[in-house]
C-alpha angles and dihedrals in degrees: 000000000000091000091053091050091052091050090052090051091050091051092049091050091051091049090050092049091047091049090050089051090053090050090053090052090053095045111116119246113242113231121204121188093229093133097105116144109234114203100180108146137202118218137183121232118286119199116228098175093120094060129087129213136189091216125095103212116193119188127199107245130196112200090182125033101192099162120112092211112163096233094047109111110238094218090056096042104109099205093165132043105259112193096193091048093052090049090050091050092049093050092047092049092049093050089054097052103262111149097202149324133262096218113216115213127173109243095234093042089052091052097044101043111051094156095051093046091048091051091051095053093042087063090056090050092047091055094038090236115154120236144169129201127252118190114204136185118224116184092200091057091049094048094047090057096035087231128154120233108259112228109133119126092252093051091046089057091052091048093046091052090054091049092049090058090062091046087067092066114109091224096050106121117245132193118203087351093305124111110245118240114188122207116195133188098347121168124237095286091068092095091068091042093054092042090055091052091051092048093050093048092052097043095048099041091245126158110282109236127217100235114209122190115214104195144159093219129035088216087074093064128097135196088256090078123084091217141330140224118214116211118188126255114270101207102072111130108221095168088089093050102063140339094267132080117253125210144187084185110149094338098100118094130132139199133245106239128214116275089256088065097055117149093013122118109277096215141324119258128224131217110228126195127205098034109217132161095237092050088050089052092052094048096043093049091055092051091048089056088052089053092057093045091054094044093235119171099213145022114212113207125201104240155355097180112354096145092161091072097026093250112132145128096200115112118269138186096263102050103012108199094338097113093043092048093049089045089058094044088056097050093044090045093237119162120231097182127118129226107262112216109197098157094118092053090049094060091085132019102259099153128088123188114198117193129179109207115193097153114063094201090068097057096099093042093053098043091048091052092052088054087071089075102107098207139044117304139165119228123219118187133183123196132179099211127059093207092073094050097092094045091050095046093048092051092048092050092048103041115009120106093204119128095221134358141196127197117198125187110217139178115271092252133116095019109239095332104070094042089050093051095044098045095048097036095105098023106053094088090061092069138060094206135031128194117195122198137156142189095264122192131163106215095188091054109020094179093055090044092053094047093043094050093048090047093054095043093046093050094048104030104006100121138358090253091052092056091042091056092050094050091042089055091051094047093049097047115050091189095054106102110161137033128184139153120264116261113290108256095238094060101041094102092056098054100089091051091049090055093048094051094048100042095100092056091046090054088050090055091049092053090052099042106025111018091170094055135074128200118253126221098260117108129203132130142152098274105213092029099252121129152126119251144170107248091228090058097060107021100118097073091058092056096063124070108230097163096114092058096057113098126226112267111275104149092269114182099188149351100060133116091251091060090047092053089054089057098044102060095095092051089058089049092052095046090050091054099253136125128228131218131208115213137193122191108143147006 
């Protein structure tokens, strides 16, 4: 009896194990879109001493990093004044085209350490390297020494006399004939402090300084300043915003305005994700062009070695001299681009451009942008109103460089997504590459819509060279399947919410297209739904008829199948064995 019972138990265990094995076989495979191509590069130092530039680039410089900030690298934390290190930094900066340093000194440190400060500036004089003084206020430094902030009229006189001694140097940097005095991160009492300096200068026939406020909030400025530069806050947590790291690193620099623009914001700053040396080069070069257009004397760059806030140009272990080299190429107007040979691709028409045009006023803009494609392409257009057909066709016949074109009138349903799927359903396999665009506007926020549309078009079709680079990347990497611009900076904060509200529809698409797969937790997608792709990387979604699931147009902002399709492209790319690339060319 006992033996029989044991046999029954053994049989039940085997059945249970076999059932568990079957469950494992049926378990869905989790797909994460972790197939991003990372093109970060390490470079050795390049010497640019033989080149000349019309720009006067000033970089914020910290001769002493005394903060114990957690994210400050210990090996870079200059806790002692190192004469040989300062000399090395000056020579490196000079060889890369930097005109001078804005030397940041804590106010109390400046008052208490005459010998050290004198030694620092004697090095600048020795190497004939221009500088100006920035006095900062660091609460940690004050608390460590249990020192009060000095700001009485008497103490201001003593401080002003010390400052005036440095103004006498032939290499001290002047703006409009006045020596620049930077004031950074001062508390609310700074108004009295600055007023006392002004009073002492006037009463004692001293040199009148050009007082520049370097602040993180324009509310901290007063009329006592000549002008101010607003740098962004450094403590924004972007890890919660999207599954990429966001940086200001080395992007923040501002311009001295004309005297007529005193106490106005110097320039807006941008938050850039995916920090890369080439992207930095592109952005910096555009701002340098702005400098020339506005006839500004200086560009102030934040910073040469601000390790405390992770803002620095100095070489590091990850990138080496890449940022510094690209920095110099920008200011000396040197081109780093390759020659893009696309002759083989041009033998046959392998490119389709599909555009949904809802707004008639954008016809010329869109057709002109597609003309930047340097090789043969076919143009497919969907419209929702028959009355714009003739205008569109006439403009294409007169100005478009496309080889062939098709105009299809569709129902105003599914925004740009459903027209795209239906028009290319039986045509996608004719082409190697597909570019999808549309006449995007944001009616609730027209300014953002305008900037966002231009940003997407410029990054994907902005210039002939832009398109050449994209196609060259595709042709030289058989596993690259999808290219799109990084998320526009004004909509970054909204991305996590967009994913959350659309997840149910994304799961629905997965059940239809890939029943054996399950979405992972990673989020990334071409926000705005404009991109370049290899047809073989995204073909499945064109093989299924989703028309019945698209709602009638009702100004929906989220939670529809069309929004889900926008967020699912990269999952198709991953499942089909391709990689994707995020680009940045223009604002």
